[in-house]
C-alpha positions as CSV (number, residue, x, y, z in Angstrom):
1,M,33.6,212.9,122.3
2,M,33.8,209.7,124.2
3,R,31.9,208.7,127.6
4,S,33.4,207.8,130.4
5,P,31.7,203.9,131.9
6,F,31.7,205.0,135.2
7,P,29.2,208.0,136.1
8,I,30.6,211.2,136.9
9,G,32.8,211.5,139.9
10,L,32.8,207.6,140.8
11,R,36.3,206.9,139.5
12,S,38.1,210.5,141.0
13,E,36.4,209.1,144.6
14,R,37.4,205.9,144.0
15,H,41.0,207.0,142.9
16,G,41.0,209.3,145.9
17,A,40.1,207.1,148.5
18,A,43.1,204.3,147.2
19,W,45.5,207.4,147.3
20,R,44.4,208.3,150.9
21,I,44.8,204.6,152.3
22,F,48.3,204.2,150.0
23,L,49.4,207.7,152.0
24,A,47.9,206.2,155.3
25,A,49.9,202.6,155.0
26,L,53.2,204.6,153.9
27,L,53.4,207.1,156.8
28,I,52.5,203.5,159.0
29,V,55.4,202.3,157.5
30,F,57.7,205.2,158.1
31,A,56.6,206.1,161.8
32,M,57.1,202.4,162.0
33,M,60.9,203.0,161.1
34,I,61.5,205.7,163.1
35,S,60.5,204.2,166.3
36,D,62.7,200.9,165.8
37,A,65.7,203.3,165.0
38,S,65.2,205.5,168.0
39,A,64.7,202.0,170.0
40,Q,68.0,200.2,168.5
41,N,69.9,203.6,169.5
42,S,68.6,204.4,173.1
43,G,72.5,203.5,174.2
44,T,76.0,202.5,173.3
45,S,76.6,198.7,172.4
46,I,79.9,196.9,173.2
47,R,81.7,194.5,171.5
48,G,84.8,192.3,172.3
49,L,86.9,189.8,171.7
50,V,88.0,186.7,174.3
51,T,91.4,185.5,173.6
52,S,93.5,182.3,174.8
53,R,97.1,181.6,175.0
54,H,98.2,178.0,173.3
55,P,100.0,176.2,176.1
56,Y,102.7,174.8,173.8
57,T,103.5,177.3,170.8
58,G,102.4,180.3,173.3
59,Q,100.1,182.0,170.1
60,M,97.0,183.4,170.6
61,F,93.8,182.2,169.3
62,P,90.0,183.2,169.6
63,S,88.1,181.3,172.6
64,P,84.4,180.4,171.4
65,G,81.9,179.5,173.7
66,V,83.8,181.3,176.8
67,M,80.8,182.6,179.5
68,I,81.0,186.5,179.5
69,E,78.5,188.7,182.6
70,L,78.3,192.0,182.6
71,Y,77.9,194.0,185.9
72,R,77.3,197.7,186.3
73,H,78.0,199.9,189.3
74,D,74.8,201.4,191.3
75,M,76.1,204.8,192.6
76,M,72.7,204.9,194.5
77,T,73.6,201.6,196.4
78,G,77.1,201.1,195.8
79,Q,76.3,197.9,194.8
80,W,77.0,195.7,191.4
81,M,74.1,194.8,189.7
82,H,73.8,191.5,186.9
83,M,73.3,193.3,183.7
84,G,73.0,190.0,181.6
85,G,75.2,187.4,180.1
86,T,76.7,186.0,177.0
87,R,78.5,183.4,175.0
88,T,81.2,184.2,172.8
89,N,80.2,183.1,169.1
90,G,82.6,180.8,167.0
91,Q,84.7,183.2,166.3
92,G,85.5,184.5,170.0
93,F,83.2,187.7,169.6
94,Y,80.7,188.6,172.4
95,F,78.1,192.0,172.0
96,F,76.0,193.2,174.8
97,W,73.4,196.2,173.2
98,N,72.0,199.3,174.6
99,L,74.1,200.2,177.9
100,Q,73.9,203.4,179.3
101,P,77.4,205.0,179.9
102,G,78.8,204.2,183.1
103,P,81.4,202.1,184.7
104,Y,80.9,198.5,184.0
105,V,83.0,195.1,185.0
106,L,83.1,191.9,182.5
107,Q,83.4,188.3,184.3
108,V,84.9,185.9,181.9
109,N,83.8,182.5,183.0
110,G,83.0,183.5,186.5
111,M,87.2,183.7,187.3
112,Q,88.4,187.3,185.9
113,N,87.1,191.0,186.1
114,F,87.6,193.5,183.7
115,P,86.7,196.9,184.4
116,V,84.7,198.7,181.3
117,Q,83.9,202.3,181.0
118,V,81.1,203.0,178.4
119,V,81.0,205.9,176.8
120,P,78.3,207.5,174.5
121,V,78.7,206.9,170.9
122,D,77.2,208.7,168.3
123,P,75.0,206.3,165.8
124,R,75.6,207.8,163.1
125,F,78.9,207.0,162.7
126,Y,80.0,204.4,165.1
127,Q,78.1,201.1,165.6
128,F,79.7,200.1,168.7
129,Q,82.1,200.6,171.5
130,D,85.0,198.5,170.4
131,I,86.4,196.8,173.9
132,P,90.3,195.8,173.9
133,P,90.7,192.1,173.5
134,L,90.5,190.3,177.1
135,M,92.9,186.8,177.5
136,F,91.7,184.4,179.1
């Protein structure tokens, strides 16, 4: 019979401690993933496209670099609150993340206002609420 180079119980204690550390680390990673997922899905995200009409051909094309401001109507005060702003990307798309449902207004380059009704979406099926293209 072969003897273990470790005293009795020492190997199993080391193995048990390593196993407990592994399980604790796994639990921490899992908890962080859950909290990150719930933070990302706390509201509805919207996306849309801003287009322009070519002055000579009349064809529509995406408008990169357009400033989009978002306002929400506060029912308690009756005022419009500025919720944030962004610029369209190189393909003319804009994004706003984690919005609460309700009436909003998208303002394009400080001139044109477009009303938007943000509705709750189920993040298991939809990542964004798509807004119809805005012509600027």
